[in-house]
MDAnalysis code that builds the backbone (N, CA, C; Angstrom):
import MDAnalysis as mda
import numpy as np

u = mda.Universe.empty(660, n_residues=220, atom_resindex=np.repeat(np.arange(220), 3), trajectory=True)
u.add_TopologyAttr("name", ["N", "CA", "C"] * 220)
u.add_TopologyAttr("resid", np.arange(1, 221))
u.add_TopologyAttr("resname", ["UNK", "UNK", "UNK", "UNK", "UNK", "UNK", "UNK", "UNK", "UNK", "UNK", "UNK", "UNK", "UNK", "UNK", "UNK", "UNK", "UNK", "UNK", "UNK", "UNK", "UNK", "UNK", "UNK", "UNK", "UNK", "UNK", "UNK", "UNK", "UNK", "UNK", "UNK", "UNK", "UNK", "UNK", "UNK", "UNK", "UNK", "UNK", "UNK", "UNK", "UNK", "UNK", "UNK", "UNK", "UNK", "UNK", "UNK", "UNK", "UNK", "UNK", "UNK", "UNK", "UNK", "UNK", "UNK", "UNK", "UNK", "UNK", "UNK", "UNK", "UNK", "UNK", "UNK", "UNK", "UNK", "UNK", "UNK", "UNK", "UNK", "UNK", "UNK", "UNK", "UNK", "UNK", "UNK", "UNK", "UNK", "UNK", "UNK", "UNK", "UNK", "UNK", "UNK", "UNK", "UNK", "UNK", "UNK", "UNK", "UNK", "UNK", "UNK", "UNK", "UNK", "UNK", "UNK", "UNK", "UNK", "UNK", "UNK", "UNK", "UNK", "UNK", "UNK", "UNK", "UNK", "UNK", "UNK", "UNK", "UNK", "UNK", "UNK", "UNK", "UNK", "UNK", "UNK", "UNK", "UNK", "UNK", "UNK", "UNK", "UNK", "UNK", "UNK", "UNK", "UNK", "UNK", "UNK", "UNK", "UNK", "UNK", "UNK", "UNK", "UNK", "UNK", "UNK", "UNK", "UNK", "UNK", "UNK", "UNK", "UNK", "UNK", "UNK", "UNK", "UNK", "UNK", "UNK", "UNK", "UNK", "UNK", "UNK", "UNK", "UNK", "UNK", "UNK", "UNK", "UNK", "UNK", "UNK", "UNK", "UNK", "UNK", "UNK", "UNK", "UNK", "UNK", "UNK", "UNK", "UNK", "UNK", "UNK", "UNK", "UNK", "UNK", "UNK", "UNK", "UNK", "UNK", "UNK", "UNK", "UNK", "UNK", "UNK", "UNK", "UNK", "UNK", "UNK", "UNK", "UNK", "UNK", "UNK", "UNK", "UNK", "UNK", "UNK", "UNK", "UNK", "UNK", "UNK", "UNK", "UNK", "UNK", "UNK", "UNK", "UNK", "UNK", "UNK", "UNK", "UNK", "UNK", "UNK", "UNK", "UNK", "UNK", "UNK", "UNK", "UNK", "UNK", "UNK", "UNK"])
u.atoms.positions = np.array([
    [-56.785, 115.617, -120.824],
    [-55.370, 115.312, -120.792],
    [-55.034, 114.146, -119.882],
    [-55.905, 113.798, -118.952],
    [-55.494, 112.909, -117.870],
    [-56.281, 111.605, -117.823],
    [-56.851, 111.150, -118.943],
    [-57.608, 109.914, -118.938],
    [-56.716, 108.709, -118.633],
    [-55.443, 108.797, -119.005],
    [-54.493, 107.729, -118.748],
    [-53.361, 108.269, -117.881],
    [-53.010, 107.507, -116.856],
    [-51.982, 107.977, -115.933],
    [-50.603, 108.005, -116.578],
    [-50.383, 107.121, -117.543],
    [-49.085, 107.043, -118.215],
    [-49.278, 107.430, -119.681],
    [-48.541, 108.429, -120.131],
    [-48.587, 108.855, -121.528],
    [-47.212, 108.644, -122.140],
    [-47.173, 107.883, -123.236],
    [-45.917, 107.544, -123.889],
    [-45.884, 108.218, -125.257],
    [-44.926, 109.104, -125.454],
    [-44.752, 109.759, -126.744],
    [-43.669, 109.018, -127.519],
    [-44.044, 108.501, -128.687],
    [-43.082, 107.832, -129.558],
    [-43.031, 108.590, -130.877],
    [-41.922, 108.454, -131.570],
    [-41.805, 109.150, -132.848],
    [-40.384, 109.108, -133.356],
    [-40.252, 109.380, -134.643],
    [-38.945, 109.340, -135.263],
    [-38.136, 110.594, -134.950],
    [-36.862, 110.535, -135.275],
    [-35.959, 111.670, -135.136],
    [-36.540, 112.887, -135.860],
    [-36.625, 114.002, -135.167],
    [-37.142, 115.221, -135.787],
    [-38.642, 115.377, -135.698],
    [-39.327, 114.460, -134.995],
    [-40.789, 114.564, -134.891],
    [-41.213, 115.665, -133.932],
    [-40.325, 116.050, -133.017],
    [-40.670, 117.063, -132.021],
    [-41.276, 116.488, -130.761],
    [-41.181, 115.169, -130.577],
    [-41.835, 114.538, -129.433],
    [-41.205, 114.937, -128.102],
    [-39.893, 115.192, -128.079],
    [-39.262, 115.579, -126.814],
    [-39.801, 116.923, -126.333],
    [-39.881, 117.882, -127.244],
    [-40.433, 119.187, -126.877],
    [-41.877, 119.038, -126.424],
    [-42.639, 118.186, -127.099],
    [-44.028, 117.952, -126.724],
    [-44.117, 117.297, -125.350],
    [-43.264, 116.315, -125.088],
    [-43.276, 115.628, -123.794],
    [-42.976, 116.605, -122.665],
    [-42.014, 117.489, -122.861],
    [-41.675, 118.482, -121.848],
    [-42.859, 119.406, -121.602],
    [-43.478, 119.904, -122.662],
    [-44.638, 120.789, -122.520],
    [-45.795, 120.077, -121.826],
    [-46.028, 118.823, -122.176],
    [-47.140, 118.073, -121.590],
    [-46.918, 117.849, -120.101],
    [-45.694, 117.485, -119.722],
    [-45.380, 117.280, -118.309],
    [-45.556, 118.567, -117.522],
    [-45.104, 119.685, -118.071],
    [-45.259, 120.969, -117.382],
    [-46.738, 121.338, -117.248],
    [-47.541, 121.006, -118.273],
    [-48.977, 121.303, -118.229],
    [-49.673, 120.474, -117.147],
    [-49.312, 119.198, -117.028],
    [-49.890, 118.356, -115.982],
    [-49.553, 118.903, -114.599],
    [-48.300, 119.268, -114.418],
    [-47.878, 119.798, -113.117],
    [-48.600, 121.099, -112.805],
    [-48.796, 121.945, -113.832],
    [-49.497, 123.214, -113.620],
    [-50.939, 122.994, -113.180],
    [-51.503, 121.825, -113.497],
    [-52.856, 121.490, -113.073],
    [-52.887, 120.888, -111.665],
    [-51.708, 120.835, -111.031],
    [-51.637, 120.360, -109.658],
    [-51.405, 118.872, -109.509],
    [-51.010, 118.202, -110.594],
    [-50.822, 116.755, -110.537],
    [-49.358, 116.411, -110.273],
    [-49.157, 115.396, -109.454],
    [-47.813, 114.879, -109.249],
    [-47.343, 114.284, -110.568],
    [-46.213, 114.772, -111.082],
    [-45.804, 114.436, -112.445],
    [-44.336, 114.043, -112.503],
    [-44.058, 112.996, -113.268],
    [-42.684, 112.585, -113.541],
    [-42.532, 112.409, -115.045],
    [-41.361, 112.714, -115.554],
    [-41.080, 112.515, -116.965],
    [-39.903, 111.552, -117.098],
    [-40.058, 110.562, -117.957],
    [-39.065, 109.503, -118.120],
    [-38.431, 109.637, -119.495],
    [-37.111, 109.669, -119.527],
    [-36.364, 109.847, -120.773],
    [-35.810, 108.507, -121.235],
    [-36.356, 107.995, -122.347],
    [-35.803, 106.792, -122.972],
    [-35.545, 107.087, -124.446],
    [-35.058, 108.277, -124.723],
    [-34.730, 108.640, -126.097],
    [-33.233, 108.471, -126.268],
    [-32.834, 107.460, -127.050],
    [-31.423, 107.135, -127.193],
    [-30.845, 107.583, -128.523],
    [-31.625, 108.366, -129.301],
    [-31.204, 108.635, -130.674],
    [-30.028, 109.590, -130.733],
    [-30.193, 110.805, -130.217],
    [-29.128, 111.807, -130.264],
    [-29.138, 112.593, -128.954],
    [-27.984, 112.882, -128.407],
    [-27.959, 113.573, -127.114],
    [-28.550, 114.965, -127.150],
    [-28.562, 115.626, -128.291],
    [-29.041, 117.008, -128.347],
    [-30.555, 117.110, -128.192],
    [-31.265, 116.010, -128.331],
    [-32.716, 116.086, -128.396],
    [-33.401, 115.444, -127.203],
    [-32.687, 115.224, -126.129],
    [-33.253, 114.460, -125.036],
    [-33.928, 115.326, -123.992],
    [-34.938, 114.724, -123.368],
    [-35.655, 115.394, -122.285],
    [-34.708, 115.833, -121.186],
    [-33.693, 115.026, -120.908],
    [-32.804, 115.328, -119.782],
    [-32.102, 116.664, -119.962],
    [-32.016, 117.178, -121.205],
    [-31.396, 118.486, -121.419],
    [-32.237, 119.593, -120.775],
    [-33.518, 119.306, -120.513],
    [-34.408, 120.279, -119.880],
    [-34.596, 119.993, -118.389],
    [-33.689, 119.221, -117.812],
    [-33.832, 118.810, -116.413],
    [-34.028, 119.999, -115.474],
    [-33.214, 121.023, -115.603],
    [-33.304, 122.166, -114.691],
    [-34.670, 122.832, -114.773],
    [-35.162, 123.052, -116.007],
    [-36.479, 123.661, -116.195],
    [-37.570, 122.817, -115.560],
    [-37.540, 121.524, -115.819],
    [-38.572, 120.624, -115.309],
    [-38.544, 120.546, -113.786],
    [-37.370, 120.352, -113.225],
    [-37.278, 120.222, -111.773],
    [-37.616, 121.529, -111.068],
    [-37.274, 122.659, -111.689],
    [-37.637, 123.956, -111.100],
    [-39.145, 124.120, -111.005],
    [-39.864, 123.462, -111.921],
    [-41.324, 123.540, -111.924],
    [-41.976, 122.356, -111.220],
    [-41.184, 121.552, -110.530],
    [-41.739, 120.476, -109.713],
    [-41.967, 119.162, -110.420],
    [-41.439, 119.012, -111.642],
    [-41.574, 117.758, -112.380],
    [-40.334, 116.900, -112.117],
    [-40.550, 115.665, -111.673],
    [-39.425, 114.763, -111.459],
    [-38.901, 114.241, -112.798],
    [-37.599, 114.230, -112.954],
    [-36.972, 113.732, -114.179],
    [-36.353, 112.378, -113.887],
    [-36.797, 111.361, -114.618],
    [-36.287, 110.002, -114.454],
    [-35.468, 109.687, -115.704],
    [-34.155, 109.586, -115.528],
    [-33.252, 109.393, -116.655],
    [-32.065, 108.569, -116.185],
    [-31.265, 108.037, -117.115],
    [-30.066, 107.307, -116.704],
    [-29.168, 108.164, -115.828],
    [-28.297, 107.519, -115.078],
    [-27.390, 108.226, -114.181],
    [-26.615, 109.297, -114.941],
    [-26.277, 110.413, -114.273],
    [-25.578, 111.513, -114.940],
    [-24.351, 111.084, -115.724],
    [-23.595, 110.130, -115.213],
    [-22.388, 109.723, -115.926],
    [-22.704, 109.010, -117.235],
    [-23.965, 108.559, -117.393],
    [-24.385, 107.894, -118.624],
    [-25.331, 108.759, -119.447],
    [-25.569, 109.995, -119.031],
    [-26.618, 110.814, -119.635],
    [-26.334, 111.187, -121.083],
    [-25.081, 111.118, -121.518],
    [-24.765, 111.443, -122.907],
    [-24.203, 110.237, -123.660],
    [-24.430, 109.071, -123.108],
    [-23.944, 107.867, -123.764],
    [-25.048, 107.279, -124.629],
    [-24.736, 106.960, -125.886],
    [-25.721, 106.362, -126.784],
    [-25.783, 104.861, -126.514],
    [-26.334, 104.526, -125.350],
    [-26.417, 103.147, -124.905],
    [-27.858, 102.813, -124.547],
    [-28.269, 101.551, -124.725],
    [-29.626, 101.155, -124.348],
    [-29.758, 100.990, -122.847],
    [-29.711, 102.110, -122.104],
    [-29.721, 102.087, -120.644],
    [-31.072, 102.584, -120.141],
    [-31.734, 101.767, -119.327],
    [-32.986, 102.189, -118.698],
    [-32.686, 102.835, -117.352],
    [-33.401, 103.892, -116.985],
    [-33.224, 104.479, -115.646],
    [-33.480, 103.425, -114.575],
    [-32.663, 103.412, -113.538],
    [-32.748, 102.349, -112.551],
    [-34.055, 102.391, -111.753],
    [-34.679, 103.581, -111.641],
    [-35.880, 103.711, -110.814],
    [-37.164, 103.797, -111.633],
    [-37.124, 103.353, -112.876],
    [-38.290, 103.516, -113.742],
    [-39.481, 102.682, -113.254],
    [-39.253, 101.459, -112.782],
    [-40.366, 100.621, -112.333],
    [-41.014, 101.187, -111.080],
    [-40.214, 101.785, -110.227],
    [-40.749, 102.422, -109.021],
    [-41.700, 103.552, -109.384],
    [-41.317, 104.367, -110.347],
    [-42.159, 105.497, -110.760],
    [-43.442, 105.004, -111.421],
    [-43.332, 103.998, -112.283],
    [-44.508, 103.471, -112.957],
    [-45.527, 102.906, -111.973],
    [-45.069, 102.382, -110.856],
    [-45.956, 101.742, -109.889],
    [-46.631, 102.733, -108.942],
    [-46.209, 103.990, -108.957],
    [-46.779, 104.995, -108.058],
    [-48.101, 105.493, -108.635],
    [-49.201, 104.991, -108.110],
    [-50.506, 105.217, -108.719],
    [-50.992, 106.663, -108.624],
    [-50.352, 107.473, -107.801],
    [-50.749, 108.877, -107.697],
    [-49.902, 109.786, -108.586],
    [-49.023, 109.178, -109.363],
    [-48.113, 109.953, -110.208],
    [-48.478, 109.805, -111.672],
    [-48.592, 110.944, -112.363],
    [-48.774, 110.919, -113.809],
    [-47.389, 110.865, -114.456],
    [-47.207, 109.881, -115.310],
    [-45.902, 109.631, -115.902],
    [-45.942, 109.963, -117.393],
    [-44.994, 110.772, -117.825],
    [-44.833, 111.126, -119.237],
    [-43.536, 110.491, -119.714],
    [-43.601, 109.739, -120.808],
    [-42.417, 109.046, -121.301],
    [-42.048, 109.558, -122.686],
    [-40.770, 109.894, -122.850],
    [-40.217, 110.372, -124.116],
    [-39.398, 109.235, -124.713],
    [-39.935, 108.624, -125.782],
    [-39.313, 107.435, -126.359],
    [-39.094, 107.642, -127.848],
    [-37.877, 107.434, -128.308],
    [-37.597, 107.571, -129.729],
    [-37.965, 106.317, -130.495],
    [-37.665, 106.332, -131.779],
    [-37.854, 105.139, -132.593],
    [-36.621, 104.257, -132.492],
    [-36.522, 103.248, -133.332],
    [-35.321, 102.429, -133.398],
    [-34.961, 101.779, -132.078],
    [-33.698, 101.962, -131.658],
    [-33.192, 101.331, -130.445],
    [-34.005, 101.711, -129.210],
    [-34.472, 102.948, -129.165],
    [-35.239, 103.391, -127.999],
    [-36.508, 102.575, -127.847],
    [-37.220, 102.354, -128.942],
    [-38.456, 101.583, -128.889],
    [-38.185, 100.129, -128.533],
    [-37.056, 99.597, -128.976],
    [-36.687, 98.227, -128.625],
    [-36.496, 98.109, -127.119],
    [-35.808, 99.085, -126.535],
    [-35.597, 99.081, -125.093],
    [-36.934, 99.145, -124.356],
    [-37.862, 99.932, -124.881],
    [-39.175, 100.042, -124.253],
    [-39.867, 98.688, -124.196],
    [-39.591, 97.838, -125.178],
    [-40.190, 96.514, -125.202],
    [-39.862, 95.693, -123.973],
    [-38.735, 96.020, -123.305],
    [-38.364, 95.312, -122.079],
    [-39.389, 95.536, -120.969],
    [-40.145, 96.629, -121.078],
    [-41.098, 96.988, -120.025],
    [-42.515, 96.544, -120.348],
    [-42.708, 95.844, -121.455],
    [-44.050, 95.538, -121.932],
    [-44.921, 94.848, -120.886],
    [-44.360, 93.898, -120.187],
    [-45.169, 93.147, -119.209],
    [-45.640, 94.037, -118.069],
    [-44.904, 95.111, -117.791],
    [-45.295, 96.018, -116.723],
    [-46.432, 96.937, -117.170],
    [-46.427, 97.339, -118.443],
    [-47.483, 98.221, -118.926],
    [-48.841, 97.540, -118.915],
    [-48.849, 96.226, -118.973],
    [-50.118, 95.502, -118.938],
    [-50.864, 95.755, -117.632],
    [-50.157, 96.190, -116.593],
    [-50.779, 96.419, -115.287],
    [-51.376, 97.819, -115.160],
    [-50.993, 98.726, -116.058],
    [-51.350, 100.129, -115.887],
    [-52.133, 100.655, -117.087],
    [-52.913, 101.713, -116.838],
    [-53.603, 102.392, -117.929],
    [-52.620, 103.343, -118.600],
    [-52.401, 103.156, -119.890],
    [-51.474, 104.024, -120.597],
    [-52.036, 104.386, -121.961],
    [-51.547, 105.493, -122.498],
    [-51.801, 105.831, -123.889],
    [-50.448, 106.042, -124.561],
    [-50.280, 105.429, -125.715],
    [-49.068, 105.597, -126.509],
    [-49.438, 106.403, -127.747],
    [-48.816, 107.558, -127.910],
    [-49.156, 108.476, -128.983],
    [-47.982, 108.634, -129.943],
    [-48.261, 108.472, -131.225],
    [-47.235, 108.650, -132.256],
    [-47.211, 110.115, -132.682],
    [-46.077, 110.777, -132.468],
    [-45.906, 112.182, -132.829],
    [-45.352, 112.250, -134.245],
    [-46.038, 113.018, -135.104],
    [-45.724, 113.017, -136.536],
    [-45.421, 114.422, -137.027],
    [-44.267, 114.555, -137.657],
    [-43.897, 115.784, -138.351],
    [-43.783, 115.443, -139.832],
    [-44.751, 115.866, -140.629],
    [-44.759, 115.495, -142.042],
    [-43.667, 116.208, -142.842],
    [-42.914, 117.075, -142.190],
    [-41.776, 117.716, -142.849],
    [-40.504, 116.890, -142.691],
    [-40.631, 115.722, -142.093],
    [-39.510, 114.802, -141.974],
    [-39.691, 113.678, -142.983],
    [-38.593, 113.140, -143.535],
    [-38.695, 112.217, -144.675],
    [-39.479, 110.937, -144.426],
    [-39.368, 110.317, -143.246],
    [-40.007, 109.024, -143.038],
    [-41.499, 109.120, -142.756],
    [-41.994, 110.320, -142.469],
    [-43.427, 110.489, -142.169],
    [-44.026, 111.616, -143.005],
    [-43.560, 111.753, -144.230],
    [-44.017, 112.855, -145.081],
    [-45.304, 112.532, -145.814],
    [-45.694, 111.248, -145.818],
    [-46.936, 110.873, -146.492],
    [-47.651, 109.796, -145.685],
    [-48.833, 109.435, -146.148],
    [-49.682, 108.503, -145.404],
    [-49.006, 107.152, -145.221],
    [-48.446, 106.598, -146.290],
    [-47.831, 105.277, -146.188],
    [-46.619, 105.290, -145.275],
    [-45.867, 106.389, -145.282],
    [-44.735, 106.501, -144.381],
    [-45.161, 106.511, -142.928],
    [-46.249, 107.201, -142.638],
    [-46.777, 107.247, -141.273],
    [-47.233, 105.861, -140.829],
    [-47.958, 105.175, -141.695],
    [-48.452, 103.841, -141.362],
    [-47.292, 102.881, -141.122],
    [-46.294, 102.929, -141.992],
    [-45.123, 102.056, -141.842],
    [-44.386, 102.346, -140.533],
    [-44.229, 103.624, -140.213],
    [-43.548, 104.010, -138.972],
    [-44.303, 103.492, -137.756],
    [-45.620, 103.662, -137.747],
    [-46.429, 103.178, -136.632],
    [-46.299, 101.667, -136.474],
    [-46.413, 100.940, -137.563],
    [-46.354, 99.485, -137.488],
    [-44.995, 99.007, -136.992],
    [-43.931, 99.670, -137.435],
    [-42.587, 99.281, -137.019],
    [-42.355, 99.554, -135.533],
    [-42.800, 100.724, -135.067],
    [-42.618, 101.051, -133.652],
    [-43.460, 100.131, -132.772],
    [-44.679, 99.824, -133.202],
    [-45.507, 98.884, -132.440],
    [-44.832, 97.522, -132.348],
    [-44.231, 97.095, -133.439],
    [-43.617, 95.772, -133.459],
    [-42.440, 95.684, -132.492],
    [-41.566, 96.679, -132.517],
    [-40.364, 96.593, -131.682],
    [-40.642, 96.958, -130.229],
    [-41.622, 97.841, -129.976],
    [-41.910, 98.258, -128.602],
    [-42.886, 97.325, -127.915],
    [-43.653, 96.582, -128.719],
    [-44.693, 95.680, -128.217],
    [-45.794, 96.438, -127.474],
    [-45.978, 97.705, -127.848],
    [-47.071, 98.508, -127.317],
    [-48.090, 98.764, -128.415],
    [-49.305, 99.102, -128.017],
    [-50.345, 99.451, -128.967],
    [-50.498, 100.963, -128.988],
    [-50.248, 101.571, -130.142],
    [-50.411, 103.016, -130.270],
    [-51.892, 103.333, -130.369],
    [-52.344, 104.266, -129.534],
    [-53.779, 104.541, -129.433],
    [-54.206, 105.835, -130.114],
    [-53.249, 106.642, -130.580],
    [-53.618, 107.893, -131.225],
    [-52.425, 108.555, -131.881],
    [-52.733, 109.551, -132.723],
    [-51.696, 110.292, -133.439],
    [-51.694, 111.741, -132.968],
    [-50.526, 112.358, -133.027],
    [-50.382, 113.779, -132.741],
    [-49.745, 114.432, -133.960],
    [-50.444, 115.377, -134.551],
    [-49.923, 116.090, -135.711],
    [-49.034, 117.230, -135.231],
    [-47.733, 117.115, -135.511],
    [-46.768, 118.103, -135.028],
    [-45.888, 118.586, -136.172],
    [-46.500, 118.869, -137.301],
    [-45.731, 119.346, -138.448],
    [-45.180, 120.731, -138.151],
    [-43.865, 120.859, -138.295],
    [-43.240, 122.145, -138.002],
    [-41.889, 122.262, -138.690],
    [-41.454, 123.490, -138.821],
    [-40.112, 123.814, -139.304],
    [-39.432, 124.722, -138.285],
    [-39.598, 124.369, -137.025],
    [-38.998, 125.172, -135.974],
    [-39.548, 126.586, -135.987],
    [-38.685, 127.589, -135.819],
    [-39.150, 128.977, -135.761],
    [-39.726, 129.501, -137.072],
    [-39.550, 128.741, -138.157],
    [-40.081, 129.148, -139.455],
    [-41.471, 128.575, -139.722],
    [-42.049, 127.902, -138.757],
    [-43.355, 127.268, -138.927],
    [-44.454, 128.297, -139.178],
    [-45.310, 127.991, -140.154],
    [-46.475, 128.826, -140.450],
    [-47.743, 127.991, -140.265],
    [-48.895, 128.663, -140.231],
    [-50.157, 127.934, -140.142],
    [-50.374, 127.049, -141.362],
    [-49.875, 127.468, -142.505],
    [-50.000, 126.638, -143.707],
    [-49.285, 125.309, -143.504],
    [-48.096, 125.332, -142.913],
    [-47.387, 124.085, -142.607],
    [-48.221, 123.216, -141.674],
    [-48.775, 123.832, -140.642],
    [-49.562, 123.096, -139.647],
    [-50.765, 122.426, -140.293],
    [-51.517, 123.175, -141.101],
    [-52.731, 122.638, -141.717],
    [-52.415, 121.586, -142.780],
    [-51.367, 121.798, -143.558],
    [-50.985, 120.800, -144.556],
    [-50.609, 119.482, -143.885],
    [-49.844, 119.584, -142.800],
    [-49.466, 118.378, -142.074],
    [-50.656, 117.684, -141.455],
    [-51.568, 118.444, -140.892],
    [-52.756, 117.863, -140.268],
    [-53.582, 117.090, -141.289],
    [-53.687, 117.603, -142.495],
    [-54.453, 116.913, -143.536],
    [-53.877, 115.531, -143.824],
    [-52.556, 115.436, -143.893],
    [-51.915, 114.142, -144.152],
    [-52.100, 113.207, -142.968],
    [-51.934, 113.729, -141.758],
    [-52.085, 112.910, -140.554],
    [-53.525, 112.406, -140.431],
    [-54.487, 113.234, -140.759],
    [-55.894, 112.818, -140.698],
    [-56.170, 111.687, -141.683],
    [-55.577, 111.753, -142.867],
    [-55.750, 110.665, -143.843],
    [-55.188, 109.359, -143.288],
    [-54.012, 109.437, -142.684],
    [-53.409, 108.240, -142.093],
    [-54.266, 107.707, -140.950],
    [-54.792, 108.610, -140.135],
    [-55.624, 108.213, -139.002],
    [-56.859, 107.445, -139.466],
    [-57.460, 107.915, -140.554],
    [-58.647, 107.224, -141.081],
    [-58.285, 105.808, -141.515],
    [-57.157, 105.638, -142.173],
    [-56.752, 104.306, -142.617],
    [-56.405, 103.399, -141.444],
    [-55.898, 103.997, -140.370],
    [-55.504, 103.225, -139.196],
    [-56.637, 103.068, -138.179],
    [-57.755, 103.759, -138.424],
    [-58.891, 103.774, -137.487],
    [-58.454, 104.250, -136.104],
    [-57.678, 105.327, -136.106],
    [-57.184, 105.927, -134.869],
    [-57.580, 107.395, -134.820],
    [-57.687, 107.970, -133.626],
    [-57.976, 109.401, -133.517],
    [-56.716, 110.234, -133.695],
    [-56.900, 111.490, -134.083],
    [-55.829, 112.478, -134.003],
    [-56.081, 113.226, -132.697],
    [-55.279, 112.939, -131.697],
    [-55.528, 113.504, -130.363],
    [-55.357, 115.013, -130.328],
    [-54.287, 115.520, -130.971],
    [-54.025, 116.958, -130.980],
    [-53.352, 117.344, -132.281],
    [-53.522, 118.599, -132.617],
    [-52.646, 119.234, -133.603],
    [-51.853, 120.279, -132.829],
    [-50.540, 120.191, -132.935],
    [-49.653, 121.072, -132.174],
    [-49.421, 122.362, -132.945],
    [-49.545, 123.483, -132.248],
    [-49.227, 124.780, -132.854],
    [-48.272, 125.517, -131.922],
    [-47.248, 126.152, -132.474],
    [-46.356, 126.949, -131.628],
    [-47.099, 128.142, -131.060],
    [-46.648, 128.619, -129.911],
    [-47.377, 129.658, -129.195],
    [-47.590, 130.920, -130.010],
    [-46.665, 131.237, -130.926],
    [-46.821, 132.480, -131.688],
    [-47.904, 132.383, -132.758],
    [-48.441, 131.164, -133.000],
    [-49.523, 130.989, -133.974],
    [-50.857, 130.668, -133.308],
    [-50.842, 130.498, -131.988],
    [-52.033, 130.011, -131.290],
    [-53.236, 130.930, -131.440],
    [-53.012, 132.226, -131.446],
    [-54.127, 133.175, -131.470],
    [-54.919, 133.106, -132.767],
    [-54.291, 132.675, -133.848],
    [-54.963, 132.647, -135.154],
    [-55.263, 131.236, -135.643],
    [-54.857, 130.217, -134.879],
    [-55.089, 128.829, -135.297],
    [-56.552, 128.458, -135.084],
    [-57.076, 127.658, -136.001],
    [-58.472, 127.232, -135.925],
    [-58.577, 125.819, -136.484],
    [-59.032, 124.890, -135.662],
    [-59.111, 123.505, -136.103],
    [-60.163, 122.767, -135.295],
    [-60.834, 121.799, -135.947],
    [-61.767, 120.938, -135.231],
    [-61.021, 119.970, -134.327],
    [-59.778, 119.675, -134.696],
    [-58.935, 118.829, -133.853],
    [-58.437, 119.652, -132.674],
    [-58.446, 119.099, -131.456],
    [-57.960, 119.867, -130.301],
    [-56.556, 120.406, -130.511],
    [-56.354, 121.655, -130.131],
    [-55.053, 122.296, -130.268],
    [-54.195, 122.020, -129.041],
    [-52.920, 121.788, -129.270],
    [-51.941, 121.753, -128.188],
    [-50.962, 122.886, -128.472],
    [-51.000, 123.906, -127.629],
    [-50.131, 125.070, -127.827],
    [-48.779, 124.777, -127.196],
    [-47.742, 124.845, -127.998],
    [-46.412, 124.430, -127.572],
    [-45.491, 125.630, -127.387],
    [-44.812, 125.650, -126.246],
    [-43.792, 126.657, -125.961],
    [-42.421, 126.023, -126.150],
    [-41.628, 126.487, -127.089],
    [-40.290, 125.889, -127.284],
    [-39.400, 126.121, -126.077],
    [-38.762, 125.058, -125.613],
    [-37.837, 125.152, -124.493],
    [-36.444, 124.656, -124.850],
    [-36.367, 123.680, -125.751],
    [-35.096, 123.040, -126.049],
    [-34.175, 123.979, -126.836],
    [-32.925, 124.019, -126.407],
    [-31.927, 124.850, -127.094],
    [-31.067, 123.935, -127.956],
    [-30.997, 124.242, -129.259],
    [-30.227, 123.423, -130.180],
    [-28.899, 124.101, -130.512],
    [-27.840, 123.316, -130.710],
    [-26.518, 123.876, -130.944],
    [-26.451, 124.826, -132.131],
    [-27.212, 124.546, -133.201],
    [-27.126, 125.386, -134.397],
    [-27.866, 126.714, -134.244],
    [-28.542, 126.910, -133.073],
    [-29.248, 128.165, -132.845],
    [-28.387, 129.145, -132.039],
    [-27.157, 128.732, -131.718],
    [-26.278, 129.598, -130.950],
    [-25.784, 130.772, -131.806],
])
């Protein structure tokens, strides 16, 4: 998990990258590592890492996000202390970055990433329209690389339907992601499985067991 000090999760709306970023940051902290999570997801306020601020900070993870008065504004605002956190060589940094405008904003930091070891991972949910097939995944990766000016180094298969997710969904999605990975000559770093399926999941690809934390308005 810790080969690169900075891990950047990118992905389209509905990919599940925010939930993954939160779980990954909590896992790093549980291993005793100084951990910060940076929120640059500008797509929709309901899906942002900052919504889990209390959970993360209670577990010792620093949350780096725009000022509270701007926390629900759909504006291309970078946290004021982001460069300070990136430069702290003893800190593992997890970044939650959306597609579109969010990835464009990330491009502002490109010259700084050249100084640090980072991995940028594309989180893919094949149950979402833009990444439902191999060509869609490839197009999404190329577009995000272009606007963010980062090189994506691996894929994360995160096919899910929320609480209705089954192992069949997980395996079907992994098959599509693996096909895309072969065409892109990239590894599939993890296949994500929700915690209630972990005991029966079996895959040659490393498993990432995910605990849902984010509360969505339609689940009230």
